C-alpha positions as a Markdown table, in Angstrom:
| # | Residue | x | y | z |
|---|---|---|---|---|
| 1 | Met | -24.1 | -34.4 | 10.0 |
| 2 | Thr | -20.6 | -33.1 | 9.8 |
| 3 | Leu | -20.2 | -30.4 | 7.2 |
| 4 | Tyr | -17.3 | -30.0 | 4.9 |
| 5 | Ala | -16.4 | -27.5 | 2.3 |
| 6 | Lys | -15.9 | -28.7 | -1.3 |
| 7 | Ile | -15.1 | -27.0 | -4.6 |
| 8 | Thr | -18.0 | -27.7 | -6.9 |
| 9 | Gly | -17.1 | -25.3 | -9.8 |
| 10 | Thr | -14.3 | -23.2 | -11.1 |
| 11 | Gly | -14.1 | -20.2 | -13.5 |
| 12 | Ser | -11.6 | -17.6 | -14.7 |
| 13 | Val | -11.3 | -14.7 | -17.2 |
| 14 | Leu | -8.4 | -12.7 | -18.7 |
| 15 | Pro | -8.7 | -9.3 | -20.4 |
| 16 | Pro | -8.7 | -9.6 | -24.2 |
| 17 | Arg | -5.4 | -7.5 | -24.6 |
| 18 | Arg | -2.4 | -10.1 | -24.5 |
| 19 | Val | 0.8 | -8.4 | -24.3 |
| 20 | Ser | 4.1 | -10.2 | -25.3 |
| 21 | Asn | 7.5 | -9.4 | -23.9 |
| 22 | Gln | 8.4 | -8.0 | -27.3 |
| 23 | Glu | 5.5 | -5.7 | -27.4 |
| 24 | Leu | 6.1 | -4.6 | -23.8 |
| 25 | Thr | 9.9 | -4.0 | -24.6 |
| 26 | Leu | 8.9 | -1.6 | -27.5 |
| 27 | Glu | 6.5 | 0.3 | -25.2 |
| 28 | Leu | 9.2 | 0.7 | -22.5 |
| 29 | Ala | 11.7 | 1.8 | -25.1 |
| 30 | Ser | 9.5 | 4.7 | -26.0 |
| 31 | Leu | 9.9 | 5.7 | -22.2 |
| 32 | Gly | 13.6 | 5.3 | -22.4 |
| 33 | Ile | 13.6 | 2.0 | -20.5 |
| 34 | Glu | 15.8 | -0.8 | -21.9 |
| 35 | Thr | 14.8 | -4.4 | -21.5 |
| 36 | Ser | 14.4 | -7.6 | -23.5 |
| 37 | Asp | 12.4 | -10.8 | -23.9 |
| 38 | Glu | 15.6 | -12.7 | -22.8 |
| 39 | Trp | 16.0 | -10.5 | -19.7 |
| 40 | Ile | 12.4 | -11.0 | -18.6 |
| 41 | Val | 12.2 | -14.7 | -19.2 |
| 42 | Ser | 15.5 | -15.5 | -17.5 |
| 43 | Arg | 14.5 | -13.6 | -14.3 |
| 44 | Ser | 10.8 | -14.5 | -14.1 |
| 45 | Gly | 9.8 | -17.2 | -16.6 |
| 46 | Ile | 7.1 | -14.7 | -17.9 |
| 47 | Ser | 6.5 | -14.4 | -21.8 |
| 48 | Phe | 3.0 | -12.9 | -21.8 |
| 49 | Arg | 0.5 | -11.0 | -19.5 |
| 50 | His | -3.0 | -9.6 | -20.0 |
| 51 | Phe | -3.8 | -5.9 | -19.4 |
| 52 | Ala | -7.4 | -4.6 | -19.0 |
| 53 | Cys | -8.7 | -1.7 | -21.0 |
| 54 | Ala | -9.4 | 1.7 | -19.3 |
| 55 | Glu | -13.1 | 1.0 | -19.1 |
| 56 | Thr | -12.9 | -2.4 | -17.3 |
| 57 | Leu | -13.3 | -2.6 | -13.5 |
| 58 | Thr | -12.0 | -5.3 | -11.1 |
| 59 | Ser | -15.6 | -6.1 | -10.4 |
| 60 | Asp | -16.2 | -6.8 | -14.2 |
| 61 | Leu | -13.4 | -9.4 | -14.2 |
| 62 | Ala | -14.6 | -10.9 | -10.9 |
| 63 | Thr | -18.2 | -11.1 | -12.2 |
| 64 | Gln | -17.2 | -12.9 | -15.3 |
| 65 | Ala | -15.1 | -15.4 | -13.4 |
| 66 | Ala | -17.9 | -16.0 | -10.9 |
| 67 | Gln | -20.5 | -16.5 | -13.7 |
| 68 | Arg | -18.2 | -19.2 | -15.2 |
| 69 | Ala | -17.7 | -20.9 | -11.9 |
| 70 | Leu | -21.5 | -20.9 | -11.1 |
| 71 | Thr | -22.1 | -22.4 | -14.6 |
| 72 | Ala | -19.6 | -25.1 | -13.9 |
| 73 | Ala | -21.2 | -25.8 | -10.6 |
| 74 | Gln | -24.6 | -25.9 | -12.2 |
| 75 | Leu | -25.8 | -23.6 | -9.3 |
| 76 | Asp | -28.5 | -20.9 | -9.5 |
| 77 | Pro | -26.7 | -17.6 | -8.5 |
| 78 | Gln | -29.5 | -17.1 | -5.9 |
| 79 | Lys | -28.3 | -20.0 | -3.9 |
| 80 | Ile | -25.1 | -18.1 | -3.1 |
| 81 | Asp | -25.2 | -16.8 | 0.4 |
| 82 | Leu | -21.7 | -15.4 | 0.8 |
| 83 | Ile | -19.2 | -13.6 | -1.7 |
| 84 | Ile | -15.6 | -13.0 | -0.7 |
| 85 | Val | -13.5 | -11.1 | -3.2 |
| 86 | Ala | -9.7 | -11.2 | -2.6 |
| 87 | Thr | -8.2 | -8.1 | -4.3 |
| 88 | Ser | -5.7 | -5.4 | -3.8 |
| 89 | Thr | -7.1 | -3.3 | -6.6 |
| 90 | Pro | -10.7 | -2.6 | -5.7 |
| 91 | Asp | -13.2 | -0.7 | -7.8 |
| 92 | His | -13.3 | 2.3 | -5.4 |
| 93 | Leu | -10.8 | 4.4 | -3.6 |
| 94 | Gly | -10.8 | 3.5 | 0.1 |
| 95 | Gly | -12.2 | 0.1 | -0.8 |
| 96 | Phe | -15.9 | 0.9 | -0.3 |
| 97 | Pro | -18.4 | 0.0 | -1.4 |
| 98 | Ser | -16.6 | -3.3 | -1.5 |
| 99 | Thr | -16.0 | -4.9 | -4.9 |
| 100 | Ala | -17.8 | -7.9 | -3.5 |
| 101 | Cys | -21.0 | -5.9 | -3.1 |
| 102 | Val | -20.6 | -4.6 | -6.6 |
| 103 | Val | -20.2 | -8.2 | -7.9 |
| 104 | Gln | -23.2 | -9.2 | -5.9 |
| 105 | Glu | -25.2 | -6.5 | -7.8 |
| 106 | Lys | -23.8 | -7.4 | -11.1 |
| 107 | Leu | -24.7 | -11.1 | -10.6 |
| 108 | Gly | -28.3 | -10.1 | -9.6 |
| 109 | Ile | -28.1 | -11.8 | -6.2 |
| 110 | His | -30.7 | -10.1 | -4.0 |
| 111 | Asn | -31.2 | -12.6 | -1.4 |
| 112 | Asn | -29.5 | -10.6 | 1.3 |
| 113 | Cys | -26.3 | -12.8 | 1.0 |
| 114 | Ala | -23.3 | -11.4 | 2.8 |
| 115 | Ala | -20.4 | -9.9 | 0.8 |
| 116 | Phe | -17.0 | -8.5 | 1.7 |
| 117 | Asp | -13.5 | -7.9 | 0.3 |
| 118 | Leu | -10.4 | -9.5 | 1.8 |
| 119 | Gln | -6.9 | -8.0 | 1.5 |
| 120 | Ala | -3.9 | -10.2 | 1.7 |
| 121 | Val | -2.4 | -9.4 | -1.6 |
| 122 | Cys | -1.0 | -12.4 | -3.5 |
| 123 | Ser | -2.0 | -14.6 | -0.6 |
| 124 | Gly | -5.6 | -13.4 | -0.8 |
| 125 | Phe | -7.2 | -16.3 | -2.4 |
| 126 | Ile | -5.7 | -18.7 | 0.1 |
| 127 | Tyr | -6.9 | -16.5 | 2.9 |
| 128 | Ala | -10.4 | -16.1 | 1.4 |
| 129 | Leu | -10.7 | -19.9 | 0.8 |
| 130 | Ser | -9.8 | -20.5 | 4.4 |
| 131 | Val | -12.3 | -18.0 | 5.7 |
| 132 | Ala | -15.1 | -19.5 | 3.6 |
| 133 | Asp | -14.2 | -23.0 | 4.7 |
| 134 | Lys | -14.7 | -21.9 | 8.3 |
| 135 | Phe | -18.1 | -20.3 | 7.6 |
| 136 | Ile | -19.3 | -23.5 | 5.9 |
| 137 | Arg | -18.0 | -25.9 | 8.5 |
| 138 | Ala | -19.7 | -23.7 | 11.1 |
| 139 | Gly | -23.0 | -24.2 | 9.3 |
| 140 | Met | -23.5 | -20.4 | 8.7 |
| 141 | His | -23.3 | -20.7 | 4.8 |
| 142 | Gln | -24.1 | -23.3 | 2.3 |
| 143 | His | -22.6 | -21.9 | -1.0 |
| 144 | Val | -19.8 | -19.4 | -1.1 |
| 145 | Leu | -18.3 | -17.5 | -4.1 |
| 146 | Val | -14.5 | -17.1 | -3.5 |
| 147 | Ile | -13.0 | -14.8 | -6.0 |
| 148 | Gly | -9.5 | -13.5 | -6.7 |
| 149 | Ala | -9.5 | -10.5 | -9.0 |
| 150 | Glu | -6.9 | -7.9 | -9.9 |
| 151 | Ile | -6.1 | -5.1 | -12.3 |
| 152 | Phe | -2.4 | -4.6 | -11.2 |
| 153 | Ser | -1.6 | -2.8 | -14.4 |
| 154 | Arg | -3.0 | 0.3 | -12.9 |
| 155 | Ile | -0.6 | 0.5 | -10.0 |
| 156 | Leu | 2.6 | -0.3 | -12.1 |
| 157 | Asn | 5.4 | 2.3 | -12.7 |
| 158 | Phe | 6.3 | 1.6 | -16.3 |
| 159 | Lys | 9.6 | 3.3 | -15.7 |
| 160 | Asp | 10.6 | 0.6 | -13.3 |
| 161 | Arg | 11.5 | -2.4 | -15.3 |
| 162 | Gly | 12.0 | -4.4 | -12.2 |
| 163 | Thr | 8.3 | -4.5 | -11.5 |
| 164 | Cys | 6.3 | -3.5 | -14.6 |
| 165 | Val | 7.3 | -6.5 | -16.6 |
| 166 | Leu | 6.1 | -9.0 | -13.9 |
| 167 | Phe | 2.4 | -8.3 | -13.4 |
| 168 | Gly | -0.8 | -8.8 | -15.3 |
| 169 | Asp | -4.6 | -8.6 | -14.9 |
| 170 | Gly | -7.3 | -11.3 | -14.4 |
| 171 | Ala | -9.7 | -13.0 | -12.2 |
| 172 | Gly | -10.4 | -16.6 | -11.0 |
| 173 | Ala | -13.3 | -17.9 | -8.9 |
| 174 | Val | -14.6 | -21.1 | -7.3 |
| 175 | Val | -17.9 | -22.1 | -5.8 |
| 176 | Leu | -17.3 | -23.6 | -2.4 |
| 177 | Ser | -20.3 | -25.6 | -1.1 |
| 178 | Ala | -21.3 | -27.5 | 2.0 |
| 179 | His | -20.8 | -31.3 | 1.4 |
| 180 | Lys | -20.9 | -34.5 | 3.2 |
| 181 | Glu | -17.5 | -35.6 | 2.0 |
| 182 | Pro | -14.3 | -33.8 | 2.8 |
| 183 | Gly | -13.0 | -31.4 | 0.0 |
| 184 | Leu | -10.9 | -28.7 | 1.7 |
| 185 | Leu | -8.8 | -30.8 | 4.0 |
| 186 | Ala | -6.7 | -28.2 | 5.6 |
| 187 | Thr | -5.5 | -24.6 | 5.5 |
| 188 | Thr | -2.9 | -22.7 | 7.3 |
| 189 | Leu | -2.3 | -18.9 | 7.3 |
| 190 | His | 0.6 | -16.7 | 8.5 |
| 191 | Ala | 1.7 | -13.0 | 8.4 |
| 192 | Asp | 4.7 | -11.0 | 9.6 |
| 193 | Gly | 4.3 | -7.2 | 9.3 |
| 194 | Arg | 8.0 | -6.7 | 9.9 |
| 195 | Tyr | 8.5 | -7.3 | 6.2 |
| 196 | Arg | 5.7 | -5.0 | 4.9 |
| 197 | Asn | 8.1 | -2.6 | 3.3 |
| 198 | Ile | 9.7 | -5.0 | 0.8 |
| 199 | Leu | 6.5 | -5.3 | -1.2 |
| 200 | Cys | 3.9 | -2.5 | -0.9 |
| 201 | Val | 2.1 | 0.5 | -2.5 |
| 202 | Pro | 3.4 | 3.2 | -0.1 |
| 203 | Gly | 1.0 | 6.1 | -1.1 |
| 204 | Ser | -1.9 | 7.2 | 0.9 |
| 205 | Val | -4.8 | 9.7 | 0.7 |
| 206 | Gly | -5.1 | 12.8 | 2.8 |
| 207 | Ala | -7.4 | 15.8 | 2.3 |
| 208 | Gly | -8.7 | 14.3 | -0.8 |
| 209 | Ala | -5.2 | 14.2 | -2.5 |
| 210 | Leu | -2.5 | 11.6 | -3.1 |
| 211 | Gln | 0.2 | 11.6 | -0.6 |
| 212 | Gly | 3.4 | 9.6 | -1.6 |
| 213 | Gln | 3.6 | 7.1 | -4.5 |
| 214 | Ala | 0.7 | 5.2 | -5.7 |
| 215 | Phe | 2.9 | 2.7 | -7.6 |
| 216 | Leu | 3.9 | -0.8 | -6.5 |
| 217 | His | 7.3 | -0.9 | -4.8 |
| 218 | Met | 9.3 | -4.2 | -4.6 |
| 219 | Asp | 12.6 | -5.2 | -3.3 |
| 220 | Gly | 12.9 | -8.1 | -5.6 |
| 221 | Pro | 15.9 | -10.0 | -4.0 |
| 222 | Ala | 14.3 | -9.8 | -0.5 |
| 223 | Val | 11.0 | -11.0 | -1.8 |
| 224 | Phe | 12.7 | -13.9 | -3.6 |
| 225 | Lys | 14.5 | -14.9 | -0.4 |
| 226 | Phe | 11.6 | -14.6 | 1.8 |
| 227 | Ala | 9.2 | -16.5 | -0.5 |
| 228 | Val | 11.6 | -19.5 | -1.0 |
| 229 | His | 12.1 | -19.7 | 2.8 |
| 230 | Val | 8.4 | -19.8 | 3.7 |
| 231 | Leu | 6.6 | -21.6 | 0.9 |
| 232 | Asp | 8.4 | -25.0 | 1.6 |
| 233 | Lys | 7.5 | -24.8 | 5.2 |
| 234 | Val | 3.9 | -23.8 | 4.9 |
| 235 | Ala | 3.4 | -26.6 | 2.4 |
| 236 | Gln | 4.8 | -29.2 | 4.8 |
| 237 | Glu | 2.6 | -27.6 | 7.5 |
| 238 | Val | -0.6 | -28.0 | 5.7 |
| 239 | Leu | 0.2 | -31.6 | 4.7 |
| 240 | Thr | 0.9 | -32.4 | 8.4 |
| 241 | Leu | -2.5 | -30.9 | 9.3 |
| 242 | Ala | -4.2 | -33.1 | 6.8 |
| 243 | Gly | -2.3 | -36.1 | 7.9 |
| 244 | Leu | -0.7 | -36.7 | 4.4 |
| 245 | Asp | 2.8 | -36.5 | 3.0 |
| 246 | Thr | 4.2 | -35.2 | -0.2 |
| 247 | Gln | 3.7 | -38.4 | -2.0 |
| 248 | Ala | -0.1 | -37.8 | -1.8 |
| 249 | Ile | 0.1 | -34.6 | -3.8 |
| 250 | Asp | -1.2 | -35.0 | -7.4 |
| 251 | Trp | -0.8 | -31.4 | -8.3 |
| 252 | Leu | 1.1 | -28.4 | -6.8 |
| 253 | Ile | -0.4 | -25.0 | -7.7 |
| 254 | Pro | 1.7 | -22.2 | -6.2 |
| 255 | His | 1.1 | -18.5 | -6.5 |
| 256 | Gln | 2.3 | -17.7 | -10.1 |
| 257 | Ala | 4.9 | -15.0 | -9.3 |
| 258 | Asn | 8.2 | -16.2 | -10.5 |
| 259 | Leu | 9.0 | -19.5 | -12.2 |
| 260 | Arg | 12.3 | -19.8 | -10.2 |
| 261 | Ile | 10.6 | -19.5 | -6.9 |
| 262 | Met | 8.1 | -22.1 | -8.0 |
| 263 | Gln | 10.6 | -24.5 | -9.3 |
| 264 | Ser | 12.7 | -24.1 | -6.0 |
| 265 | Thr | 9.6 | -24.8 | -3.9 |
| 266 | Ala | 8.7 | -27.9 | -5.9 |
| 267 | Lys | 12.3 | -29.2 | -5.6 |
| 268 | Lys | 12.4 | -28.7 | -1.8 |
| 269 | Leu | 9.0 | -30.6 | -1.4 |
| 270 | Gly | 10.2 | -33.4 | -3.7 |
| 271 | Val | 7.3 | -32.7 | -6.1 |
| 272 | Pro | 8.2 | -33.7 | -9.7 |
| 273 | Pro | 8.2 | -30.7 | -12.2 |
| 274 | Glu | 5.4 | -32.4 | -14.2 |
| 275 | Lys | 3.0 | -32.2 | -11.1 |
| 276 | Met | 3.3 | -28.5 | -10.9 |
| 277 | Ile | 0.7 | -26.3 | -12.7 |
| 278 | Ile | 2.4 | -23.4 | -14.5 |
| 279 | Thr | 0.6 | -20.4 | -15.9 |
| 280 | Val | 3.0 | -17.6 | -15.0 |
| 281 | Asp | 4.6 | -17.8 | -18.4 |
| 282 | Gln | 1.2 | -16.9 | -20.1 |
| 283 | His | -0.4 | -14.7 | -17.4 |
| 284 | Gly | 2.4 | -13.1 | -15.4 |
| 285 | Asn | 1.8 | -12.4 | -11.7 |
| 286 | Thr | -1.9 | -11.7 | -11.3 |
| 287 | Ser | -1.6 | -11.5 | -7.5 |
| 288 | Ala | -4.8 | -12.8 | -5.7 |
| 289 | Ala | -6.1 | -14.0 | -9.1 |
| 290 | Ser | -3.1 | -16.2 | -10.0 |
| 291 | Ile | -4.0 | -19.4 | -8.1 |
| 292 | Pro | -7.7 | -19.7 | -9.1 |
| 293 | Leu | -6.7 | -18.9 | -12.6 |
| 294 | Ala | -4.2 | -21.7 | -12.7 |
| 295 | Leu | -6.6 | -24.0 | -10.9 |
| 296 | Asp | -9.4 | -23.3 | -13.5 |
| 297 | Ser | -6.9 | -23.8 | -16.4 |
| 298 | Ala | -6.0 | -27.2 | -15.1 |
| 299 | Val | -9.6 | -28.2 | -14.3 |
| 300 | Arg | -10.8 | -27.3 | -17.8 |
| 301 | Asp | -8.0 | -29.0 | -19.7 |
| 302 | Gly | -8.5 | -32.1 | -17.8 |
| 303 | Arg | -5.3 | -32.3 | -15.8 |
| 304 | Val | -7.1 | -31.9 | -12.3 |
| 305 | Lys | -9.6 | -34.5 | -11.8 |
| 306 | Ala | -12.2 | -35.4 | -9.2 |
| 307 | Gly | -10.6 | -37.3 | -6.2 |
| 308 | Gln | -7.1 | -35.8 | -6.6 |
| 309 | His | -5.2 | -34.0 | -4.0 |
| 310 | Val | -4.3 | -30.4 | -5.0 |
| 311 | Leu | -1.9 | -28.3 | -2.9 |
| 312 | Leu | -2.3 | -24.5 | -3.2 |
| 313 | Glu | 0.2 | -22.0 | -1.7 |
| 314 | Gly | 1.0 | -18.4 | -1.9 |
| 315 | Val | 3.0 | -15.5 | -0.4 |
| 316 | Gly | 2.3 | -11.8 | -0.8 |
| 317 | Gly | 2.8 | -8.4 | 0.6 |
| 318 | Gly | 2.3 | -7.8 | 4.2 |
| 319 | Phe | 4.0 | -10.1 | 4.4 |
| 320 | Thr | 1.4 | -12.8 | 4.2 |
| 321 | Trp | 1.5 | -16.4 | 3.3 |
| 322 | Gly | -0.5 | -19.6 | 3.5 |
| 323 | Ala | -1.6 | -22.9 | 1.9 |
| 324 | Ala | -4.5 | -25.1 | 1.4 |
| 325 | Leu | -4.9 | -28.8 | 0.6 |
| 326 | Leu | -7.9 | -29.9 | -1.5 |
| 327 | Arg | -9.4 | -33.1 | -2.5 |
| 328 | Met | -11.2 | -32.3 | -5.7 |
């Protein structure tokens, strides 16, 4: 029997602290940085974001999102045989032990399932979904937890208003299971390291000490131009791979980075604004968590329904970009 990968459950979580533009503006003013709600909204579409408290780990958010996805899938956690966590903000310096292994322990999964982290920044969830799809289609795994989880607030320079107002924390997850009917119809992935310096964290560790800067650096105009250029192309590419056209799209869920980028992409694709899921105004840019957060939000409020076609796409540091077409 031909095996396919299908999403059987979604889940997400946001830290309790919800920070408005007005609150953030006051905090930045205390540091001598001037900005305003109008300035932030006009450039990004963001009004709120969530920040994790000092005690919260990326694995904590990932675990909560995974638990909710497992509940939605009505699946015993012990049935999970692979965990993939897409994150740029792992629990541990150097990335090991992997956040995925920590999540495995916190979920109490002791059946020798495989677990690993995947790093593709804001494209991470698309990359992880594609990898999980290949494992399932090859018959190697039956039930995979695919998680995007980030605490970006810890790598933000709050004296750089061009970046610190854009990002937030959160996690989203899906259960991807082997199924007799197609669910994940097609995926496509790309990268071009020539653009790695326009969005990066340039610091490193040497002799047990930080070398360089551990804050996120972004060339905003260059990132904007690059994202608008590739997102339309990658969406068309994944539709071609699936043998469908833009008219088949019921919902477009782009990476929630910037409302202007999202609107430009939808316009180029000919997707009506009402068919695009938008959470960037409430969540900010949560990097690898943004797409599964938006997907779960739309599933739980009833917009995304079984049988519909959902196009996911993202672009992130590296530079990486990719898309996935789902039949829910």
